[in-house]
py3Dmol code that shows the C-alpha trace and the ligand (Angstrom):
import py3Dmol

protein = """\
ATOM      1  CA  UNK A   1      -0.951 -35.573-125.239  1.00  0.00           C
ATOM      2  CA  UNK A   2      -3.327 -34.279-122.548  1.00  0.00           C
ATOM      3  CA  UNK A   3      -6.645 -32.894-123.755  1.00  0.00           C
ATOM      4  CA  UNK A   4      -7.224 -29.174-123.396  1.00  0.00           C
ATOM      5  CA  UNK A   5     -10.711 -29.388-124.924  1.00  0.00           C
ATOM      6  CA  UNK A   6     -12.892 -26.542-123.587  1.00  0.00           C
ATOM      7  CA  UNK A   7     -10.042 -24.974-121.639  1.00  0.00           C
ATOM      8  CA  UNK A   8      -9.839 -21.206-121.953  1.00  0.00           C
ATOM      9  CA  UNK A   9      -6.663 -20.007-123.667  1.00  0.00           C
ATOM     10  CA  UNK A  10      -5.865 -16.277-123.638  1.00  0.00           C
ATOM     11  CA  UNK A  11      -3.343 -15.222-126.285  1.00  0.00           C
ATOM     12  CA  UNK A  12      -1.981 -11.679-126.199  1.00  0.00           C
ATOM     13  CA  UNK A  13      -0.614 -10.179-129.393  1.00  0.00           C
ATOM     14  CA  UNK A  14      -2.885 -12.570-131.294  1.00  0.00           C
ATOM     15  CA  UNK A  15      -3.359 -10.362-134.357  1.00  0.00           C
ATOM     16  CA  UNK A  16      -0.132 -11.348-136.126  1.00  0.00           C
ATOM     17  CA  UNK A  17       3.065 -13.377-136.054  1.00  0.00           C
ATOM     18  CA  UNK A  18       3.545 -15.986-133.351  1.00  0.00           C
ATOM     19  CA  UNK A  19       0.345 -14.937-131.554  1.00  0.00           C
ATOM     20  CA  UNK A  20      -1.809 -15.492-134.641  1.00  0.00           C
ATOM     21  CA  UNK A  21      -0.002 -18.773-135.314  1.00  0.00           C
ATOM     22  CA  UNK A  22      -0.831 -19.841-131.754  1.00  0.00           C
ATOM     23  CA  UNK A  23      -4.511 -19.111-132.439  1.00  0.00           C
ATOM     24  CA  UNK A  24      -4.389 -21.421-135.482  1.00  0.00           C
ATOM     25  CA  UNK A  25      -2.440 -24.066-133.561  1.00  0.00           C
ATOM     26  CA  UNK A  26      -4.763 -24.081-130.540  1.00  0.00           C
ATOM     27  CA  UNK A  27      -8.009 -24.062-132.543  1.00  0.00           C
ATOM     28  CA  UNK A  28      -7.903 -27.791-133.457  1.00  0.00           C
ATOM     29  CA  UNK A  29      -7.411 -28.731-129.783  1.00  0.00           C
ATOM     30  CA  UNK A  30     -10.993 -27.681-129.009  1.00  0.00           C
ATOM     31  CA  UNK A  31      -9.840 -25.027-126.549  1.00  0.00           C
ATOM     32  CA  UNK A  32     -11.875 -21.840-126.162  1.00  0.00           C
ATOM     33  CA  UNK A  33      -9.794 -18.934-127.374  1.00  0.00           C
ATOM     34  CA  UNK A  34      -9.579 -15.359-126.193  1.00  0.00           C
ATOM     35  CA  UNK A  35      -7.707 -13.459-128.865  1.00  0.00           C
ATOM     36  CA  UNK A  36      -6.322 -10.189-127.517  1.00  0.00           C
ATOM     37  CA  UNK A  37      -4.588  -7.419-129.449  1.00  0.00           C
ATOM     38  CA  UNK A  38      -4.866  -3.737-130.248  1.00  0.00           C
ATOM     39  CA  UNK A  39      -6.014  -4.379-133.833  1.00  0.00           C
ATOM     40  CA  UNK A  40      -9.521  -5.826-133.561  1.00  0.00           C
ATOM     41  CA  UNK A  41     -10.097  -5.883-137.323  1.00  0.00           C
ATOM     42  CA  UNK A  42      -7.217  -8.333-137.685  1.00  0.00           C
ATOM     43  CA  UNK A  43      -8.597 -10.455-134.863  1.00  0.00           C
ATOM     44  CA  UNK A  44     -11.954 -10.537-136.616  1.00  0.00           C
ATOM     45  CA  UNK A  45     -10.360 -11.900-139.786  1.00  0.00           C
ATOM     46  CA  UNK A  46      -8.489 -14.598-137.848  1.00  0.00           C
ATOM     47  CA  UNK A  47     -11.582 -15.556-135.840  1.00  0.00           C
ATOM     48  CA  UNK A  48     -13.647 -15.869-139.009  1.00  0.00           C
ATOM     49  CA  UNK A  49     -11.093 -18.287-140.467  1.00  0.00           C
ATOM     50  CA  UNK A  50     -10.912 -20.297-137.244  1.00  0.00           C
ATOM     51  CA  UNK A  51     -14.668 -20.584-137.114  1.00  0.00           C
ATOM     52  CA  UNK A  52     -14.831 -21.735-140.708  1.00  0.00           C
ATOM     53  CA  UNK A  53     -11.944 -24.224-140.467  1.00  0.00           C
ATOM     54  CA  UNK A  54     -12.396 -25.618-136.962  1.00  0.00           C
ATOM     55  CA  UNK A  55     -15.772 -24.381-135.689  1.00  0.00           C
ATOM     56  CA  UNK A  56     -13.891 -22.423-133.020  1.00  0.00           C
ATOM     57  CA  UNK A  57     -15.830 -19.656-131.376  1.00  0.00           C
ATOM     58  CA  UNK A  58     -13.325 -17.079-130.160  1.00  0.00           C
ATOM     59  CA  UNK A  59     -13.794 -14.100-127.884  1.00  0.00           C
ATOM     60  CA  UNK A  60     -12.115 -11.018-129.309  1.00  0.00           C
ATOM     61  CA  UNK A  61     -10.556  -8.643-126.839  1.00  0.00           C
ATOM     62  CA  UNK A  62      -9.322  -5.287-128.047  1.00  0.00           C
ATOM     63  CA  UNK A  63      -6.472  -4.762-125.624  1.00  0.00           C
ATOM     64  CA  UNK A  64      -3.336  -2.694-125.255  1.00  0.00           C
ATOM     65  CA  UNK A  65      -1.325  -4.594-122.637  1.00  0.00           C
ATOM     66  CA  UNK A  66       0.592  -1.400-121.810  1.00  0.00           C
ATOM     67  CA  UNK A  67      -2.555   0.224-120.461  1.00  0.00           C
ATOM     68  CA  UNK A  68      -2.840  -1.107-116.921  1.00  0.00           C
ATOM     69  CA  UNK A  69      -6.333   0.186-116.231  1.00  0.00           C
ATOM     70  CA  UNK A  70      -7.578  -1.200-119.545  1.00  0.00           C
ATOM     71  CA  UNK A  71      -5.997  -4.587-118.766  1.00  0.00           C
ATOM     72  CA  UNK A  72      -7.722  -4.683-115.379  1.00  0.00           C
ATOM     73  CA  UNK A  73     -11.135  -3.567-116.581  1.00  0.00           C
ATOM     74  CA  UNK A  74     -11.258  -5.662-119.761  1.00  0.00           C
ATOM     75  CA  UNK A  75     -10.001  -8.834-118.085  1.00  0.00           C
ATOM     76  CA  UNK A  76     -12.461  -8.275-115.232  1.00  0.00           C
ATOM     77  CA  UNK A  77     -15.353  -8.143-117.669  1.00  0.00           C
ATOM     78  CA  UNK A  78     -14.655 -11.309-119.665  1.00  0.00           C
ATOM     79  CA  UNK A  79     -18.018 -12.968-120.215  1.00  0.00           C
ATOM     80  CA  UNK A  80     -18.862 -16.620-119.617  1.00  0.00           C
ATOM     81  CA  UNK A  81     -17.664 -19.076-120.828  1.00  0.00           C
ATOM     82  CA  UNK A  82     -14.359 -17.224-121.196  1.00  0.00           C
ATOM     83  CA  UNK A  83     -14.140 -15.710-117.713  1.00  0.00           C
ATOM     84  CA  UNK A  84     -11.764 -18.275-116.162  1.00  0.00           C
ATOM     85  CA  UNK A  85      -8.509 -18.416-118.085  1.00  0.00           C
ATOM     86  CA  UNK A  86      -6.752 -21.800-117.917  1.00  0.00           C
ATOM     87  CA  UNK A  87      -3.790 -21.098-120.191  1.00  0.00           C
ATOM     88  CA  UNK A  88      -2.239 -17.655-120.583  1.00  0.00           C
ATOM     89  CA  UNK A  89       0.058 -17.097-123.536  1.00  0.00           C
ATOM     90  CA  UNK A  90       1.964 -13.886-122.804  1.00  0.00           C
ATOM     91  CA  UNK A  91       3.017 -13.273-126.386  1.00  0.00           C
ATOM     92  CA  UNK A  92       2.541  -9.526-126.976  1.00  0.00           C
ATOM     93  CA  UNK A  93       5.936  -7.957-127.514  1.00  0.00           C
ATOM     94  CA  UNK A  94       8.018  -5.970-129.943  1.00  0.00           C
ATOM     95  CA  UNK A  95      11.423  -4.589-130.728  1.00  0.00           C
ATOM     96  CA  UNK A  96      12.209  -1.063-131.833  1.00  0.00           C
ATOM     97  CA  UNK A  97      15.504  -0.063-133.399  1.00  0.00           C
ATOM     98  CA  UNK A  98      18.968  -1.540-133.329  1.00  0.00           C
ATOM     99  CA  UNK A  99      20.784   1.579-132.195  1.00  0.00           C
ATOM    100  CA  UNK A 100      23.785   1.695-129.949  1.00  0.00           C
ATOM    101  CA  UNK A 101      22.647   2.232-126.382  1.00  0.00           C
ATOM    102  CA  UNK A 102      24.296   5.649-126.102  1.00  0.00           C
ATOM    103  CA  UNK A 103      22.546   6.760-129.294  1.00  0.00           C
ATOM    104  CA  UNK A 104      19.214   5.058-128.652  1.00  0.00           C
ATOM    105  CA  UNK A 105      15.726   6.512-128.700  1.00  0.00           C
ATOM    106  CA  UNK A 106      14.181   6.810-125.261  1.00  0.00           C
ATOM    107  CA  UNK A 107      10.748   6.525-126.839  1.00  0.00           C
ATOM    108  CA  UNK A 108      11.763   3.180-128.375  1.00  0.00           C
ATOM    109  CA  UNK A 109      13.050   1.970-125.005  1.00  0.00           C
ATOM    110  CA  UNK A 110       9.838   2.912-123.274  1.00  0.00           C
ATOM    111  CA  UNK A 111       7.696   1.190-125.874  1.00  0.00           C
ATOM    112  CA  UNK A 112       9.662  -2.057-125.490  1.00  0.00           C
ATOM    113  CA  UNK A 113       9.776  -1.922-121.699  1.00  0.00           C
ATOM    114  CA  UNK A 114       6.090  -0.996-121.446  1.00  0.00           C
ATOM    115  CA  UNK A 115       4.991  -3.829-123.729  1.00  0.00           C
ATOM    116  CA  UNK A 116       7.472  -6.636-123.164  1.00  0.00           C
ATOM    117  CA  UNK A 117       7.895  -6.254-119.422  1.00  0.00           C
ATOM    118  CA  UNK A 118       5.166  -4.125-117.876  1.00  0.00           C
ATOM    119  CA  UNK A 119       2.414  -5.413-120.172  1.00  0.00           C
ATOM    120  CA  UNK A 120       3.350  -9.006-119.420  1.00  0.00           C
ATOM    121  CA  UNK A 121       3.351  -8.212-115.712  1.00  0.00           C
ATOM    122  CA  UNK A 122      -0.063  -6.525-115.795  1.00  0.00           C
ATOM    123  CA  UNK A 123      -1.762  -9.428-117.570  1.00  0.00           C
ATOM    124  CA  UNK A 124       0.002 -11.987-115.380  1.00  0.00           C
ATOM    125  CA  UNK A 125      -0.892 -10.159-112.176  1.00  0.00           C
ATOM    126  CA  UNK A 126      -4.503 -10.044-113.188  1.00  0.00           C
ATOM    127  CA  UNK A 127      -4.918 -13.623-114.472  1.00  0.00           C
ATOM    128  CA  UNK A 128      -2.758 -15.813-112.228  1.00  0.00           C
ATOM    129  CA  UNK A 129      -4.635 -15.334-108.906  1.00  0.00           C
ATOM    130  CA  UNK A 130      -7.706 -16.996-110.469  1.00  0.00           C
ATOM    131  CA  UNK A 131      -5.547 -19.922-111.592  1.00  0.00           C
ATOM    132  CA  UNK A 132      -4.202 -20.327-108.062  1.00  0.00           C
ATOM    133  CA  UNK A 133      -7.638 -20.194-106.473  1.00  0.00           C
ATOM    134  CA  UNK A 134      -9.115 -22.652-109.011  1.00  0.00           C
ATOM    135  CA  UNK A 135      -6.104 -24.960-108.592  1.00  0.00           C
ATOM    136  CA  UNK A 136      -5.306 -25.181-112.283  1.00  0.00           C
ATOM    137  CA  UNK A 137      -3.570 -23.164-114.927  1.00  0.00           C
ATOM    138  CA  UNK A 138      -0.502 -22.556-116.996  1.00  0.00           C
ATOM    139  CA  UNK A 139       1.405 -19.453-118.035  1.00  0.00           C
ATOM    140  CA  UNK A 140       3.476 -19.638-121.207  1.00  0.00           C
ATOM    141  CA  UNK A 141       5.717 -16.625-121.737  1.00  0.00           C
ATOM    142  CA  UNK A 142       7.172 -15.753-125.125  1.00  0.00           C
ATOM    143  CA  UNK A 143      10.822 -15.142-124.402  1.00  0.00           C
ATOM    144  CA  UNK A 144      13.651 -15.016-126.920  1.00  0.00           C
ATOM    145  CA  UNK A 145      17.228 -16.093-127.371  1.00  0.00           C
ATOM    146  CA  UNK A 146      17.757 -12.345-126.906  1.00  0.00           C
ATOM    147  CA  UNK A 147      17.045 -13.003-123.228  1.00  0.00           C
ATOM    148  CA  UNK A 148      19.982 -15.427-123.119  1.00  0.00           C
ATOM    149  CA  UNK A 149      22.490 -13.648-125.373  1.00  0.00           C
ATOM    150  CA  UNK A 150      23.032  -9.911-125.883  1.00  0.00           C
ATOM    151  CA  UNK A 151      23.950  -8.808-129.400  1.00  0.00           C
ATOM    152  CA  UNK A 152      25.257  -5.465-130.679  1.00  0.00           C
ATOM    153  CA  UNK A 153      22.433  -2.914-130.802  1.00  0.00           C
ATOM    154  CA  UNK A 154      20.100  -5.324-128.985  1.00  0.00           C
ATOM    155  CA  UNK A 155      20.684  -3.630-125.618  1.00  0.00           C
ATOM    156  CA  UNK A 156      17.211  -2.666-124.349  1.00  0.00           C
ATOM    157  CA  UNK A 157      15.320  -5.304-126.374  1.00  0.00           C
ATOM    158  CA  UNK A 158      17.668  -7.979-124.988  1.00  0.00           C
ATOM    159  CA  UNK A 159      17.183  -6.539-121.504  1.00  0.00           C
ATOM    160  CA  UNK A 160      13.404  -6.845-121.812  1.00  0.00           C
ATOM    161  CA  UNK A 161      13.691 -10.480-122.922  1.00  0.00           C
ATOM    162  CA  UNK A 162      16.182 -11.183-120.118  1.00  0.00           C
ATOM    163  CA  UNK A 163      13.516  -9.719-117.833  1.00  0.00           C
ATOM    164  CA  UNK A 164      10.942 -12.133-119.302  1.00  0.00           C
ATOM    165  CA  UNK A 165      13.321 -15.043-118.605  1.00  0.00           C
ATOM    166  CA  UNK A 166      13.832 -13.911-115.018  1.00  0.00           C
ATOM    167  CA  UNK A 167      10.113 -13.246-114.488  1.00  0.00           C
ATOM    168  CA  UNK A 168       9.264 -16.729-115.790  1.00  0.00           C
ATOM    169  CA  UNK A 169      11.722 -18.176-113.302  1.00  0.00           C
ATOM    170  CA  UNK A 170      10.430 -15.945-110.500  1.00  0.00           C
ATOM    171  CA  UNK A 171       6.810 -16.828-111.191  1.00  0.00           C
ATOM    172  CA  UNK A 172       7.651 -20.525-111.247  1.00  0.00           C
ATOM    173  CA  UNK A 173       9.346 -20.217-107.848  1.00  0.00           C
ATOM    174  CA  UNK A 174       6.462 -18.222-106.409  1.00  0.00           C
ATOM    175  CA  UNK A 175       3.885 -20.727-107.683  1.00  0.00           C
ATOM    176  CA  UNK A 176       5.805 -23.664-106.227  1.00  0.00           C
ATOM    177  CA  UNK A 177       3.384 -25.795-104.248  1.00  0.00           C
ATOM    178  CA  UNK A 178       0.446 -24.891-106.484  1.00  0.00           C
ATOM    179  CA  UNK A 179      -0.516 -26.874-109.603  1.00  0.00           C
ATOM    180  CA  UNK A 180      -0.022 -23.790-111.812  1.00  0.00           C
ATOM    181  CA  UNK A 181       2.767 -24.325-114.347  1.00  0.00           C
ATOM    182  CA  UNK A 182       5.068 -21.720-115.887  1.00  0.00           C
ATOM    183  CA  UNK A 183       6.851 -22.187-119.159  1.00  0.00           C
ATOM    184  CA  UNK A 184       9.035 -19.999-121.338  1.00  0.00           C
ATOM    185  CA  UNK A 185       9.439 -20.482-125.088  1.00  0.00           C
ATOM    186  CA  UNK A 186      12.522 -18.671-126.370  1.00  0.00           C
ATOM    187  CA  UNK A 187      12.945 -18.635-130.149  1.00  0.00           C
ATOM    188  CA  UNK A 188      15.746 -17.274-132.278  1.00  0.00           C
ATOM    189  CA  UNK A 189      15.086 -15.886-135.732  1.00  0.00           C
ATOM    190  CA  UNK A 190      11.394 -16.168-136.669  1.00  0.00           C
ATOM    191  CA  UNK A 191      10.027 -14.694-139.883  1.00  0.00           C
ATOM    192  CA  UNK A 192       7.212 -12.404-138.746  1.00  0.00           C
ATOM    193  CA  UNK A 193       6.733  -8.668-139.039  1.00  0.00           C
ATOM    194  CA  UNK A 194       9.159  -8.435-136.064  1.00  0.00           C
ATOM    195  CA  UNK A 195      11.896  -6.844-138.183  1.00  0.00           C
ATOM    196  CA  UNK A 196       9.426  -4.613-140.043  1.00  0.00           C
ATOM    197  CA  UNK A 197       8.315  -3.296-136.656  1.00  0.00           C
ATOM    198  CA  UNK A 198      11.906  -3.033-135.399  1.00  0.00           C
ATOM    199  CA  UNK A 199      12.902  -0.977-138.448  1.00  0.00           C
ATOM    200  CA  UNK A 200       9.599   0.922-138.636  1.00  0.00           C
ATOM    201  CA  UNK A 201       8.500  -0.449-141.993  1.00  0.00           C
ATOM    202  CA  UNK A 202      11.907  -0.337-143.717  1.00  0.00           C
ATOM    203  CA  UNK A 203      11.239  -3.440-145.831  1.00  0.00           C
ATOM    204  CA  UNK A 204      14.756  -3.676-147.293  1.00  0.00           C
ATOM    205  CA  UNK A 205      16.395  -3.610-143.903  1.00  0.00           C
ATOM    206  CA  UNK A 206      13.895  -6.141-142.553  1.00  0.00           C
ATOM    207  CA  UNK A 207      14.485  -8.440-145.536  1.00  0.00           C
ATOM    208  CA  UNK A 208      18.250  -8.397-144.894  1.00  0.00           C
ATOM    209  CA  UNK A 209      17.672 -10.000-141.489  1.00  0.00           C
ATOM    210  CA  UNK A 210      16.316 -13.146-143.188  1.00  0.00           C
ATOM    211  CA  UNK A 211      18.422 -13.013-146.383  1.00  0.00           C
ATOM    212  CA  UNK A 212      19.870 -16.400-147.329  1.00  0.00           C
ATOM    213  CA  UNK A 213      18.555 -18.194-144.248  1.00  0.00           C
ATOM    214  CA  UNK A 214      15.566 -20.367-143.536  1.00  0.00           C
ATOM    215  CA  UNK A 215      14.208 -18.824-140.340  1.00  0.00           C
ATOM    216  CA  UNK A 216      11.695 -20.423-138.010  1.00  0.00           C
ATOM    217  CA  UNK A 217       8.118 -19.840-139.041  1.00  0.00           C
ATOM    218  CA  UNK A 218       5.550 -18.575-136.526  1.00  0.00           C
ATOM    219  CA  UNK A 219       3.880 -22.001-136.866  1.00  0.00           C
ATOM    220  CA  UNK A 220       7.117 -23.724-135.763  1.00  0.00           C
ATOM    221  CA  UNK A 221       6.997 -21.754-132.531  1.00  0.00           C
ATOM    222  CA  UNK A 222       3.248 -22.189-132.058  1.00  0.00           C
ATOM    223  CA  UNK A 223       3.751 -25.954-132.383  1.00  0.00           C
ATOM    224  CA  UNK A 224       6.061 -25.876-129.380  1.00  0.00           C
ATOM    225  CA  UNK A 225       3.651 -23.697-127.407  1.00  0.00           C
ATOM    226  CA  UNK A 226       0.852 -26.215-127.992  1.00  0.00           C
ATOM    227  CA  UNK A 227       3.226 -29.056-127.066  1.00  0.00           C
ATOM    228  CA  UNK A 228       3.979 -27.333-123.743  1.00  0.00           C
ATOM    229  CA  UNK A 229       0.264 -26.758-123.105  1.00  0.00           C
ATOM    230  CA  UNK A 230      -0.717 -30.358-123.776  1.00  0.00           C
ATOM    231  CA  UNK A 231       1.656 -32.203-121.455  1.00  0.00           C
ATOM    232  CA  UNK A 232       0.155 -34.228-118.609  1.00  0.00           C
ATOM    233  CA  UNK A 233      -0.401 -32.143-115.474  1.00  0.00           C
ATOM    234  CA  UNK A 234       2.660 -33.534-113.669  1.00  0.00           C
ATOM    235  CA  UNK A 235       4.973 -32.409-116.512  1.00  0.00           C
ATOM    236  CA  UNK A 236       6.222 -28.837-116.781  1.00  0.00           C
ATOM    237  CA  UNK A 237       8.290 -27.895-119.803  1.00  0.00           C
ATOM    238  CA  UNK A 238      10.049 -25.071-118.039  1.00  0.00           C
ATOM    239  CA  UNK A 239      12.031 -23.477-120.855  1.00  0.00           C
ATOM    240  CA  UNK A 240      12.443 -24.225-124.540  1.00  0.00           C
ATOM    241  CA  UNK A 241      15.221 -22.497-126.474  1.00  0.00           C
ATOM    242  CA  UNK A 242      14.764 -22.985-130.206  1.00  0.00           C
ATOM    243  CA  UNK A 243      16.758 -21.857-133.227  1.00  0.00           C
ATOM    244  CA  UNK A 244      16.464 -22.305-136.950  1.00  0.00           C
ATOM    245  CA  UNK A 245      19.053 -24.842-138.101  1.00  0.00           C
ATOM    246  CA  UNK A 246      20.763 -21.946-139.881  1.00  0.00           C
ATOM    247  CA  UNK A 247      21.352 -20.110-136.602  1.00  0.00           C
ATOM    248  CA  UNK A 248      23.701 -21.226-133.812  1.00  0.00           C
ATOM    249  CA  UNK A 249      23.650 -18.093-131.661  1.00  0.00           C
ATOM    250  CA  UNK A 250      22.243 -14.573-131.746  1.00  0.00           C
ATOM    251  CA  UNK A 251      25.073 -13.518-134.051  1.00  0.00           C
ATOM    252  CA  UNK A 252      26.130 -16.753-135.797  1.00  0.00           C
ATOM    253  CA  UNK A 253      23.862 -17.158-138.801  1.00  0.00           C
ATOM    254  CA  UNK A 254      24.583 -19.339-141.829  1.00  0.00           C
ATOM    255  CA  UNK A 255      23.656 -17.304-144.914  1.00  0.00           C
ATOM    256  CA  UNK A 256      23.735 -19.090-148.253  1.00  0.00           C
TER     257      UNK A 256
END
"""
ligand_1 = """\
7
LIG
C 13.804 -12.320 -131.622
C 15.116 -12.974 -131.823
O 17.628 -12.652 -132.105
O 16.178 -11.215 -133.414
O 13.520 -12.130 -130.296
O 16.410 -10.861 -131.083
S 16.369 -11.862 -132.099
"""
view = py3Dmol.view(width=600, height=400)
view.addModel(protein, "pdb")
view.setStyle({"model": 0}, {"cartoon": {"style": "trace"}})
view.addModel(ligand_1, "xyz")
view.setStyle({"model": 1}, {"stick": {}})
view.zoomTo()
view.show()
């Protein structure tokens, strides 16, 4: 395991789910964390716990990745010692609805495309040039099995995650010859508020997604993210596809 002590790790979507789990998983490494999300009160609660448990001092960044001007101005004004990001975890993302494409909500589509694709692009565009000029850095994108397999009703969500897969590949090709690494972590079913968000708070419908299965936990995914970030510099874990044991494909789930 390579040390990432004192390296600056920026996690988007850090207020819940896999992003929050990444904050907890990176804290013991001694990295300096920038926790970014729209909900600053949630970040404050996480940061307080990290400080108490690990002595981590985090920088909290209230950020909507969809807002390009906000991304530029807030990332430009990161204070020392957080100004130079070494590891970017592009985690912010969401799904909305499971409607057939021809019946889908355009507002839902725009929210997913704006967050999962455009938001990831804005943050990446702003952070990666500094990595290239400093000659060190790593981008870890949160993809999904939905970027590898389309399922009924997944249409636009799957398209956004396919875009993340292609953008990870494209960024890796474009960074070839630099020491900056690009990695994609693509989980299947993870128990977060993902389904609550997808079904706009319909708890029964969200619960059905995980009924009778043991899904991945956010910590399972965060473990893999930290693994990718702590390889020696000559090793790039390019893409990790991970499922719960109870899931063999997007649609093949073993419910007991
Ligand atoms: C989350 C996994 O299969 O619910 O991205 O789309 S899935």
